[in-house]
Phi, psi and omega in degrees: 000128179238142180224148177277126178260126180290149179302145182284325179268124180299136179077014182264015173297171184304314177293315185289330182286318184271339181303319181291340183277335185299318182293330184269353181290132179246129179294139179280148178291148178288144179295149177283130180294147181296161179301157183297106178292343181293342179273345180278115183250005181272151178231147187233152172206152171245127182223160181260138176281130179275182185297337180264005181084013179271150177229131178276123185223032186312309181301322181289324179294323174300315181296321179286340181077024181277122178287166182295339183270358186296140173264143185236145169257139178238133182229139175272132178229112187056245180249024181233167178240131178252124181242139180210153177300139180203120182301333179261013181297150183281348185238152175231143180297309183078181188288339179285346180059046175238156173254148179256128173266114182299151184302322179297321179285329173298318180296317179302319181284340185075032179245155179228162177308139182097343180281153174267149176226155175266126179252132179235120177265128178240086184297331179300324180254359176066037180232158171239124180249132178250121181245136168291156181295339174296325177293323179293320178301313178300318180298313184291319178299317178298319180291318180293326175296323180292330179294322184267358179083008179270171178278168181290349178271351178288135177217000000 
């Protein structure tokens, strides 16, 4: 035998329980949509430098549209290396589709074989930029400081 038991608290029925909450409910703001990703044309990879200074970057090279026979010029800028196609460039990709970081530029970046580097392909400008992870640390720390309103020196 089942029987319906009335609520012990008057007005605590489903309608009575939720009704007092409705007037004080404030709608939450809708989240802001993320920035338009279709405008982001950069691609990223983290790769390890081998004993000969080579870095495998096949997916980024496909995005840049660089054929295996392309010759490259490499320039050190601050602690990073900028590579771009140049008919008179000292380096060629070759069939392995790897880029070689010359020892002088590795020293400039402060990287040695076995270190990881951040690779950034910029098809709009036709360049591949190689950053040591210490540069990535500085970029991220500066960005995080900007989020909290602190200066880039705050840690």
